[in-house]
C-alpha positions as CSV (number, residue, x, y, z in Angstrom):
1,M,0.0,0.1,0.0
2,V,0.8,3.5,-0.2
3,D,0.1,6.8,1.6
4,T,-0.4,9.4,-1.2
5,H,-0.3,12.3,1.8
6,A,1.3,13.2,4.9
7,H,3.2,15.5,6.9
8,L,5.8,13.7,8.4
9,G,7.4,16.9,9.7
10,I,4.5,17.7,12.2
11,C,3.9,14.1,13.1
12,E,5.1,13.7,16.6
13,P,7.6,10.6,16.2
14,P,11.1,10.9,14.3
15,D,10.5,10.5,10.7
16,A,12.6,7.2,11.0
17,E,10.1,5.5,13.3
18,L,7.3,6.6,11.2
19,V,8.8,5.2,8.3
20,D,9.6,2.0,10.0
21,R,6.1,1.5,11.3
22,A,5.0,2.0,8.0
23,R,7.3,-0.7,6.2
24,R,6.1,-3.0,8.5
25,V,2.7,-3.0,7.6
26,G,3.4,-3.2,4.0
27,V,3.4,0.5,3.3
28,R,5.8,1.0,0.4
29,R,5.7,4.6,-0.6
30,V,5.0,7.6,1.8
31,L,4.3,11.4,0.0
32,T,5.0,13.9,2.7
33,V,3.7,17.1,1.6
34,G,4.7,20.8,2.3
35,M,2.9,23.8,3.0
36,D,5.2,26.7,3.4
37,E,8.9,27.4,2.6
38,A,10.1,25.5,5.8
39,S,8.1,22.5,5.5
40,N,8.8,22.2,1.9
41,R,12.4,21.6,2.9
42,E,11.6,19.4,5.8
43,A,9.8,17.3,3.2
44,I,12.7,17.2,0.5
45,G,15.0,16.2,3.9
46,A,12.4,13.1,4.9
47,A,13.0,12.1,0.9
48,E,16.5,12.0,1.0
49,A,16.9,10.6,4.1
50,H,14.4,7.5,3.5
51,Q,14.1,5.5,0.2
52,E,10.3,5.1,1.0
53,V,9.3,9.0,1.4
54,F,9.1,11.1,-1.8
55,A,8.0,14.8,-1.5
56,S,5.6,17.6,-2.5
57,A,6.5,21.5,-2.5
58,G,3.8,23.9,-2.1
59,R,1.9,26.6,-0.4
60,H,-1.0,25.8,1.5
61,P,-4.0,28.1,1.4
62,N,-3.8,29.0,4.9
63,A,-0.4,30.6,4.4
64,A,-1.1,32.4,1.1
65,S,-0.5,35.8,2.4
66,G,2.0,37.0,0.7
67,F,2.5,34.8,-2.1
68,D,4.6,36.8,-4.8
69,E,6.9,35.7,-7.9
70,A,9.5,35.3,-5.2
71,A,7.4,32.4,-3.7
72,A,6.5,30.8,-6.8
73,A,10.0,30.9,-8.3
74,D,10.9,29.0,-5.0
75,I,8.5,26.4,-5.4
76,E,9.5,25.5,-8.7
77,G,13.2,25.8,-7.9
78,L,12.6,22.9,-5.4
79,A,10.4,21.1,-8.1
80,A,13.7,20.1,-9.8
81,H,14.8,18.3,-6.8
82,E,14.8,14.4,-7.8
83,R,12.9,13.7,-4.7
84,V,9.9,16.1,-5.4
85,V,7.0,14.4,-7.2
86,A,4.1,17.0,-6.8
87,I,3.3,20.5,-6.4
88,G,1.3,21.4,-3.3
89,E,-0.9,21.5,-1.4
90,T,-2.2,24.1,-2.7
91,G,-6.0,25.2,-3.1
92,L,-8.8,26.8,-1.5
93,D,-9.9,26.9,2.3
94,Y,-13.0,29.1,3.3
95,Y,-13.2,27.2,6.7
96,R,-10.5,28.9,8.4
97,D,-10.2,32.1,6.2
98,R,-6.7,32.5,8.0
99,A,-5.6,34.3,4.1
100,P,-7.7,36.6,2.2
101,R,-9.7,34.5,-0.5
102,E,-8.2,36.9,-3.6
103,E,-4.8,35.8,-2.0
104,Q,-5.7,32.2,-1.9
105,R,-7.1,32.2,-5.5
106,A,-3.8,34.0,-6.6
107,A,-1.5,31.5,-5.1
108,F,-3.3,28.7,-6.4
109,E,-3.7,29.7,-9.7
110,A,0.3,30.4,-9.4
111,Q,0.9,26.6,-8.6
112,I,-1.2,25.5,-11.1
113,E,0.8,27.0,-13.4
114,I,4.4,25.7,-12.0
115,A,2.4,22.3,-12.0
116,R,1.8,22.5,-15.5
117,R,5.6,23.5,-16.4
118,T,7.4,21.5,-14.3
119,E,4.9,18.4,-15.5
120,L,4.5,17.4,-11.5
121,A,0.9,16.4,-10.4
122,L,-0.8,19.2,-8.5
123,V,-2.3,18.4,-4.6
124,V,-5.2,20.0,-4.0
125,H,-6.9,21.5,-0.6
126,M,-10.4,22.6,-0.7
127,R,-12.2,23.2,2.6
128,D,-15.6,24.8,3.4
129,P,-17.5,25.7,6.6
130,R,-20.1,23.2,7.5
131,G,-23.2,23.8,4.8
132,G,-21.0,25.5,2.5
133,D,-20.2,24.6,-1.0
134,A,-18.1,27.9,-2.2
135,A,-14.5,26.7,-1.7
136,L,-15.3,23.6,-3.5
137,T,-17.1,25.3,-6.4
138,D,-14.4,27.9,-6.9
139,T,-11.8,25.2,-6.6
140,F,-13.6,23.1,-9.3
141,E,-14.2,26.4,-11.6
142,A,-10.3,27.5,-11.3
143,L,-9.2,23.9,-12.1
144,A,-11.6,23.4,-15.0
145,S,-10.3,26.8,-16.7
146,K,-6.7,26.6,-15.8
147,A,-5.5,23.1,-15.2
148,E,-6.4,21.4,-18.6
149,G,-3.5,18.9,-19.1
150,V,-2.5,18.9,-15.0
151,T,-2.4,15.9,-13.2
152,V,-4.9,16.8,-10.3
153,I,-5.4,15.3,-7.1
154,L,-8.2,15.8,-4.4
155,H,-6.5,15.4,-1.6
156,C,-8.8,14.3,1.4
157,C,-11.5,14.5,-1.2
158,S,-14.9,16.0,0.1
159,A,-16.6,16.4,-2.9
160,P,-20.4,15.2,-2.9
161,P,-21.5,12.5,-4.6
162,G,-23.4,14.7,-7.0
163,R,-20.3,16.5,-7.9
164,I,-17.8,13.3,-8.3
165,G,-18.8,12.5,-11.6
166,E,-17.9,16.1,-12.6
167,A,-14.4,15.6,-11.4
168,T,-13.7,12.0,-12.5
169,E,-14.8,12.9,-16.0
170,R,-12.3,15.5,-16.4
171,G,-9.5,12.7,-14.9
172,W,-8.9,14.0,-11.4
173,Y,-7.8,11.7,-8.9
174,C,-9.8,11.5,-5.8
175,S,-8.0,10.5,-2.5
176,F,-9.5,9.6,0.6
177,A,-8.2,9.9,4.4
178,G,-9.5,8.4,7.4
179,N,-12.5,10.4,8.0
180,V,-13.9,7.9,5.4
181,T,-14.2,5.5,8.3
182,Y,-16.3,7.9,10.4
183,P,-19.7,6.8,11.5
184,N,-21.4,9.9,10.3
185,A,-19.2,9.9,6.9
186,D,-22.2,8.0,4.6
187,E,-22.0,10.7,2.3
188,L,-18.4,10.3,2.0
189,R,-18.4,6.7,1.8
190,E,-21.1,6.9,-1.2
191,A,-18.8,9.5,-3.0
192,A,-15.8,6.5,-2.5
193,R,-17.8,4.5,-4.2
194,L,-18.6,6.4,-7.2
195,V,-14.8,6.9,-8.3
196,P,-13.2,4.8,-11.0
197,D,-10.4,2.4,-10.0
198,E,-8.1,4.1,-11.9
199,L,-8.5,7.4,-10.4
200,L,-8.4,6.5,-6.6
201,L,-5.9,6.9,-4.3
202,V,-5.4,6.5,-0.3
203,E,-3.7,8.9,2.3
204,T,-3.7,9.6,5.9
205,D,-3.1,13.3,5.8
206,S,-0.9,12.4,9.1
207,P,-0.9,13.9,11.8
208,F,-4.6,14.4,11.0
209,L,-8.0,12.2,10.3
210,A,-7.1,9.2,12.1
211,P,-9.1,6.5,11.0
212,Q,-11.8,5.0,13.5
213,A,-9.7,2.7,15.2
214,T,-7.5,5.0,16.4
215,R,-9.4,8.3,16.3
216,G,-8.4,10.7,19.1
217,K,-4.3,10.0,18.6
218,P,-2.4,11.5,16.4
219,N,-2.1,9.8,12.8
220,Q,1.0,7.9,10.7
221,P,1.3,6.4,7.7
222,A,1.2,3.1,8.8
223,N,-2.5,3.8,9.6
224,V,-3.2,3.6,5.8
225,V,-3.9,0.6,5.8
226,D,-6.9,1.0,7.8
227,V,-8.2,3.7,5.1
228,A,-7.5,1.2,2.5
229,A,-9.2,-1.9,4.2
230,A,-12.5,0.8,4.8
231,L,-12.5,1.5,0.8
232,A,-12.2,-1.8,-0.1
233,D,-15.1,-2.9,1.7
234,E,-17.1,0.1,0.6
235,R,-16.6,-0.6,-3.0
236,G,-17.1,-4.6,-2.6
237,V,-13.2,-5.5,-3.5
238,G,-10.6,-7.6,-1.7
239,Y,-7.6,-5.6,-0.3
240,D,-5.4,-6.9,-2.6
241,E,-7.1,-5.8,-5.3
242,L,-7.7,-2.4,-4.2
243,E,-3.8,-2.2,-3.2
244,R,-2.9,-3.2,-6.9
245,S,-5.1,-0.5,-8.3
246,V,-3.9,2.5,-5.5
247,E,-0.4,1.5,-6.2
248,A,-0.8,1.1,-9.9
249,N,-2.4,5.0,-9.8
250,A,0.3,6.4,-7.5
251,A,2.9,5.2,-9.7
252,R,1.3,6.9,-12.7
253,V,0.6,10.0,-10.8
254,F,3.9,10.4,-9.3
255,Q,6.2,8.6,-11.5
256,W,8.2,6.8,-8.7
């Protein structure tokens, strides 16, 4: 299995311990994701230190304030590193609103273009307040208009069942995290059932969103097997079959 989205730098145990625990349960690859200049470099350092780990470099929407040409150039420069296989996470977050929405959109659009120029996958974050859909709508509109030809990953996918078809018709990958296992996540599980095999990914978003069995504790990449098992059950396939699909998808997306 593979964990296509984690933040090793903000997990509590050292990277080596996290990677070892993941290895022992059959996790072969981990993508550790940067969110700003410092964490981008931490992610690359982890990827250099551990053969199972690869990095993504970007600016999270909550840190989008002040994003400028120098910030874009910094990400594009890091993208040339052999262990960097994606751009992001970027996108729109209207739940926390820690950066003005216009600055989030500007940073997002700039990183779409970096992904296009570097021919790397784009890791997309979108989050709305409960009951809202403005971030999702604005994210889909930006991707539809500006990301043609870019490999798009909807990280911690929150698209409702009624909009999953719009994403998959455009070839966007949908990645599901531990919240798909929560008792009240029926709509999310329905969405996960609708994603074609060839567009499905799994992740932990460590240290966040621990699966139900370990909920309340810090998450870690080893727990991706619990997410995958839940998805296999929901989709009515064996774990081994889902593992093969997800590993093939991740290898295609990240070229690892």
